[in-house]
TORPA-709385 format. One line per 2 residues: number of its first residue (from 1); for each residue x, y, z of C-alpha. Coordinates in steps of 0.5 Angstrom, whole numbers. Last residue first. Example, Ala and Ser with C-alpha at 12.3 -4.5 7.8 and 13.67 -1.06 7.14 Angstrom:
2
2 = 27 -2 14; 25 -9 16
# end
This chain:
416
416 = -34 -142 -76; -38 -147 -80
414 = -33 -152 -81; -30 -154 -87
412 = -26 -147 -88; -27 -144 -95
410 = -20 -143 -99; -21 -137 -103
408 = -16 -135 -109; -18 -130 -114
406 = -12 -128 -119; -6 -124 -118
404 = -5 -117 -121; 2 -114 -121
402 = 4 -106 -122; 5 -105 -115
400 = 2 -111 -111; -5 -112 -109
398 = -10 -111 -104; -17 -111 -107
396 = -22 -105 -106; -28 -103 -103
394 = -29 -109 -100; -36 -112 -99
392 = -37 -114 -92; -37 -120 -88
390 = -40 -119 -80; -45 -125 -80
388 = -40 -130 -83; -43 -133 -89
386 = -37 -131 -94; -32 -134 -90
384 = -29 -132 -83; -25 -138 -81
382 = -24 -139 -88; -17 -142 -88
380 = -14 -135 -90; -18 -131 -85
378 = -15 -135 -79; -8 -135 -82
376 = -8 -127 -83; -12 -126 -76
374 = -8 -131 -73; -1 -127 -75
372 = -4 -121 -72; -7 -124 -65
370 = 0 -128 -64; 4 -122 -65
368 = 5 -121 -58; 7 -128 -57
366 = 13 -127 -62; 15 -131 -69
364 = 13 -124 -72; 19 -121 -74
362 = 24 -126 -74; 21 -130 -79
360 = 21 -125 -84; 18 -130 -90
358 = 16 -137 -88; 10 -138 -84
356 = 13 -141 -78; 8 -142 -73
354 = 6 -136 -68; 10 -137 -61
352 = 5 -138 -55; 9 -139 -49
350 = 8 -146 -45; 4 -148 -39
348 = 3 -156 -38; 7 -156 -31
346 = 1 -155 -27; -2 -152 -21
344 = -6 -147 -24; -2 -141 -20
342 = 4 -144 -20; 5 -146 -27
340 = 3 -139 -29; 8 -136 -25
338 = 13 -141 -28; 11 -139 -35
336 = 11 -132 -33; 18 -132 -30
334 = 21 -127 -35; 16 -122 -39
332 = 15 -123 -46; 8 -127 -44
330 = 5 -120 -42; 6 -117 -49
328 = 0 -122 -52; 0 -130 -51
326 = 1 -135 -46; -2 -142 -48
324 = -4 -147 -42; -4 -154 -45
322 = -8 -160 -46; -11 -165 -42
320 = -17 -161 -39; -22 -164 -34
318 = -27 -159 -35; -30 -154 -30
316 = -32 -149 -35; -35 -142 -33
314 = -34 -142 -26; -27 -145 -27
312 = -25 -141 -32; -27 -135 -28
310 = -23 -137 -22; -17 -139 -27
308 = -17 -132 -30; -17 -128 -23
306 = -12 -132 -20; -7 -131 -27
304 = -8 -123 -26; -7 -124 -18
302 = -1 -127 -19; 1 -122 -24
300 = 0 -117 -19; 4 -120 -13
298 = 10 -122 -18; 11 -114 -21
296 = 13 -111 -14; 17 -116 -11
294 = 20 -117 -18; 22 -110 -18
292 = 26 -111 -11; 29 -117 -14
290 = 32 -113 -20; 35 -108 -15
288 = 35 -101 -13; 38 -95 -14
286 = 36 -88 -14; 36 -82 -19
284 = 37 -75 -16; 30 -71 -15
282 = 30 -65 -20; 22 -66 -21
280 = 22 -74 -21; 29 -78 -20
278 = 30 -84 -25; 30 -91 -22
276 = 37 -94 -24; 36 -102 -23
274 = 42 -105 -20; 43 -113 -22
272 = 42 -120 -20; 43 -125 -25
270 = 38 -129 -29; 31 -128 -26
268 = 27 -135 -26; 27 -136 -18
266 = 24 -129 -17; 18 -130 -21
264 = 15 -124 -25; 21 -121 -28
262 = 22 -114 -30; 29 -111 -32
260 = 28 -108 -39; 20 -108 -40
258 = 18 -107 -33; 23 -101 -32
256 = 21 -98 -39; 14 -98 -37
254 = 16 -95 -30; 19 -89 -34
252 = 13 -88 -38; 8 -88 -32
250 = 12 -83 -29; 17 -85 -23
248 = 15 -85 -15; 18 -92 -14
246 = 12 -95 -11; 7 -91 -15
244 = 10 -92 -22; 12 -100 -21
242 = 5 -101 -19; 2 -97 -25
240 = 6 -101 -30; 3 -107 -27
238 = -3 -104 -28; -2 -103 -35
236 = 0 -110 -36; -7 -112 -35
234 = -13 -112 -31; -21 -111 -34
232 = -22 -119 -34; -24 -123 -40
230 = -27 -130 -41; -29 -134 -47
228 = -33 -141 -46; -32 -148 -49
226 = -29 -147 -56; -29 -153 -60
224 = -23 -158 -62; -25 -163 -57
222 = -24 -157 -52; -22 -150 -53
220 = -22 -145 -47; -21 -138 -49
218 = -18 -133 -45; -17 -125 -44
216 = -13 -120 -40; -15 -113 -41
214 = -11 -106 -41; -4 -108 -43
212 = -5 -115 -46; -4 -122 -43
210 = -8 -127 -48; -9 -133 -44
208 = -10 -139 -49; -13 -145 -45
206 = -13 -153 -48; -17 -159 -48
204 = -15 -165 -51; -17 -164 -58
202 = -15 -157 -59; -8 -159 -56
200 = -8 -164 -61; -10 -160 -67
198 = -4 -155 -66; -5 -148 -62
196 = -1 -142 -64; -3 -138 -70
194 = -10 -140 -71; -12 -140 -63
192 = -9 -133 -63; -15 -131 -68
190 = -20 -134 -63; -17 -130 -57
188 = -18 -124 -61; -25 -125 -63
186 = -26 -124 -71; -28 -118 -74
184 = -28 -118 -82; -26 -115 -89
182 = -26 -108 -86; -24 -102 -91
180 = -18 -98 -91; -17 -90 -92
178 = -16 -89 -84; -23 -86 -84
176 = -25 -93 -86; -21 -96 -80
174 = -23 -91 -75; -31 -92 -77
172 = -30 -100 -77; -27 -100 -70
170 = -32 -95 -67; -38 -98 -70
168 = -36 -105 -67; -35 -102 -60
166 = -42 -99 -61; -45 -105 -63
164 = -42 -109 -57; -40 -116 -57
162 = -43 -123 -58; -40 -130 -58
160 = -45 -136 -59; -42 -142 -57
158 = -46 -148 -60; -50 -155 -59
156 = -53 -157 -65; -59 -163 -65
154 = -61 -167 -71; -68 -171 -71
152 = -70 -177 -75; -63 -179 -77
150 = -59 -183 -82; -52 -180 -83
148 = -49 -176 -89; -47 -170 -85
146 = -47 -171 -78; -39 -169 -77
144 = -37 -167 -70; -41 -172 -66
142 = -45 -172 -59; -47 -179 -56
140 = -55 -181 -58; -61 -177 -58
138 = -63 -178 -65; -57 -175 -68
136 = -53 -170 -63; -48 -165 -66
134 = -43 -162 -62; -39 -155 -61
132 = -42 -151 -67; -39 -144 -67
130 = -44 -138 -68; -39 -132 -68
128 = -40 -124 -67; -47 -123 -66
126 = -48 -116 -64; -50 -112 -58
124 = -54 -106 -56; -61 -109 -58
122 = -60 -114 -53; -60 -121 -55
120 = -66 -126 -56; -64 -133 -59
118 = -65 -136 -65; -58 -138 -65
116 = -59 -146 -65; -64 -146 -70
114 = -59 -143 -75; -55 -148 -73
112 = -60 -153 -74; -62 -150 -81
110 = -54 -150 -83; -54 -157 -81
108 = -60 -159 -85; -58 -155 -91
106 = -51 -159 -91; -55 -166 -91
104 = -57 -171 -86; -59 -178 -89
102 = -66 -180 -88; -70 -183 -82
100 = -77 -186 -83; -83 -183 -84
98 = -89 -182 -79; -88 -175 -78
96 = -83 -172 -83; -76 -174 -82
94 = -70 -169 -80; -73 -165 -75
92 = -69 -160 -73; -66 -158 -66
90 = -62 -152 -63; -58 -151 -57
88 = -54 -145 -54; -48 -143 -50
86 = -46 -136 -48; -41 -131 -50
84 = -39 -124 -48; -35 -119 -51
82 = -35 -112 -49; -30 -114 -43
80 = -24 -115 -47; -23 -117 -54
78 = -24 -115 -62; -20 -117 -68
76 = -18 -114 -75; -18 -116 -82
74 = -16 -111 -87; -17 -107 -93
72 = -14 -103 -99; -7 -104 -98
70 = -1 -103 -103; 4 -108 -103
68 = 12 -108 -103; 12 -112 -96
66 = 16 -107 -92; 13 -101 -94
64 = 6 -103 -93; 8 -106 -86
62 = 10 -98 -85; 4 -96 -88
60 = -1 -100 -84; 2 -98 -77
58 = 2 -90 -79; -6 -91 -82
56 = -8 -95 -75; -4 -90 -71
54 = -8 -84 -75; -14 -87 -74
52 = -13 -89 -66; -12 -81 -65
50 = -18 -79 -69; -22 -84 -66
48 = -21 -82 -59; -23 -87 -54
46 = -23 -94 -58; -24 -100 -53
44 = -19 -105 -52; -17 -103 -45
42 = -16 -96 -47; -15 -94 -54
40 = -13 -87 -57; -6 -88 -59
38 = -2 -95 -59; 5 -95 -59
36 = 7 -98 -66; 8 -105 -69
34 = 10 -107 -76; 10 -113 -80
32 = 11 -115 -88; 12 -121 -92
30 = 8 -127 -88; 7 -133 -93
28 = 1 -136 -93; 0 -143 -97
26 = -4 -144 -104; 2 -147 -108
24 = 2 -140 -112; 3 -136 -105
22 = -2 -133 -101; 1 -127 -98
20 = 1 -125 -91; 1 -118 -88
18 = 2 -117 -81; 0 -110 -77
16 = 1 -109 -70; -2 -103 -65
14 = 1 -103 -58; -1 -102 -51
12 = -8 -102 -51; -8 -107 -57
10 = -11 -106 -64; -9 -112 -68
8 = -9 -111 -76; -8 -117 -80
6 = -8 -116 -88; -9 -121 -93
4 = -5 -121 -99; -7 -124 -106
2 = -14 -121 -107; -21 -124 -104
# end
């Protein structure tokens, strides 16, 4: 792998690029970012490859200029309802019949994980991740690290994440036609986890909710392993549509009103003020208040959180002691934390701001950059190592102008 990693987040509303450099002390430093309004994407799906290709190229080129690097490849993410997850188990005899227990080896762990993902998936779907949750030795209590333990039988509990082959093919072709090779594809919310969630939150049980433009995605992490994924086809664009319909304005003007004057929790609104509503078709502008805009936004945002809550309860009815972490563009809206607290009945809600990776801090330490930053950090940590089912050969090496650096790859200890 080269000395830089490029994360490309293909969102419904915006495309974001983050360039991270591997420093001499083997750490990641963010050195370039860019954001462009999306084109050719709807609800996380590419609907116009030509427009999406141009948007990708423009966004990466802007980040290149800031970083002073030439980009040849990138890592990207996928989310939305084309992603599905299911739990599975597999078992492996460690000792032959009639013989005593022996130590569990790395090959045994690999074999039992392979056994757990030997399931039939539809021909139109592709396996994206196989993530171990627990290992069970001789029917005893689950453990995380079975290596070296004496055993007769080893079981593995895993979460299998699959996605649409067509969606993967469209993403791959768009990126390649833009002139870049694709190093890997990660689940969007798992990438965000590597940017905003700390180890204690992963262990106690936490939820990441990505409030996107076309979809809202969530992942439940408990005891340092994903439990389930959730996606609903509702996002910030529906909030924009509500404003447009109620106030009789274009989608562009409604989006501007949402961003500049929107709030989704009345008590969190800092100061009342007038909002100018542009007139359509020569009609004179109207004047309303921020409170009126909040009355439009709050019910829709409440509906989004309620749908996500109900889906999570259905999929993973667990007692979680960590936090609910909000990422994505919707997490920038005033009042979003208070509304989530009300819907989920907890005060353990926070905005997911990516950690400090140095470099240009002000540009990426925002919840809407969580996925792009997480792609860089997760890939660096070996989240998608050489054995990942999606790993591809690179066409070229990302490199600094007139400067070659040595090969650096850090492999993740776990079997992500």
